[in-house]
N, C-alpha and C positions, 0 to 999 in steps of 0.2 A: 445310154439310156440311164437316167436317174431312177434311184430306187430308195427305199426307206422313207426318211423324213424328207429327203429333197423333193422326192416325187409327190408324196402327200401334200406337202405345201404348195407346189405347183397347181396340183389339182384342185385344191381348196380355194387358192387365189384366183383361178381361172373361173371359179363360181362366184366370185365377187366376195368371198368370205376371209376372216383372218383366222390363221392358225397359231395358236399357243401349245408349246411342246414340252414334254418330259421325256427326257431320254434314258431308256432303260438299259442300253448298252451302246457301247463303241466298237465297230469292227474295223480292222485293217484288211481291205480287200480291193480287188481290181475284177475286171471282166473275166479273168481266168480262175479265181476262186477266193476263198476266204483265208485269210494268213493269221488272224486272232481275232478273239472277242474278249472285250473287256466289261463285265456286267457293272452297272452303277449300283453302289449299296442301296437296298430298300429304303433306308431312313432318308437317303437323298433325294431319291424318286419322290417320296412324300412331300418333302421340301418344295421340290419343283412344282408339283401339282397345287399344293397349297399357295404358292406363290401365284399361279395363273388364275386359280379360283377367286383368290382375294382381290385381285387386279381387275381382270376382264370379266370373268364369269364363265359359265359353261352352257352353251345351247346344244352340242354334239359332242360324242366322245367317238373317235376312231383309235382302236387299240390294236397293238401286235402284242398286249401285255396279258401274262397268265390269267385265266379266268377268276382264280382267287382273288388276285389283287383289284380286278375290275369290280368284283362283287363288294369288297370293302368300299371302294370309291363310290359305288352308288348308294350304299348304306349311308356312309359319313357326309355326303353332299346332298342327299335326298334327291338323287336324279331318277329320271324315269327310262328304264330300259326300252329301247325302240325294236 
């Protein structure tokens, strides 16, 4: 069973939509557990988000991101929380 970004992209595609992603962490895991987590530096996450917004734009945000970062994104891009 896929999880995380892989699962999100499959669900989004099944609804006829296109997903742009910003990866906040990488995990080493399998069905038995998580072996490690590598967090993406916040400055680089911001660059990923800027690249997506500048290219495709944003209609919907699905996040596993901490609320503080989401609040900044909403303010910086004049998004409407749903």
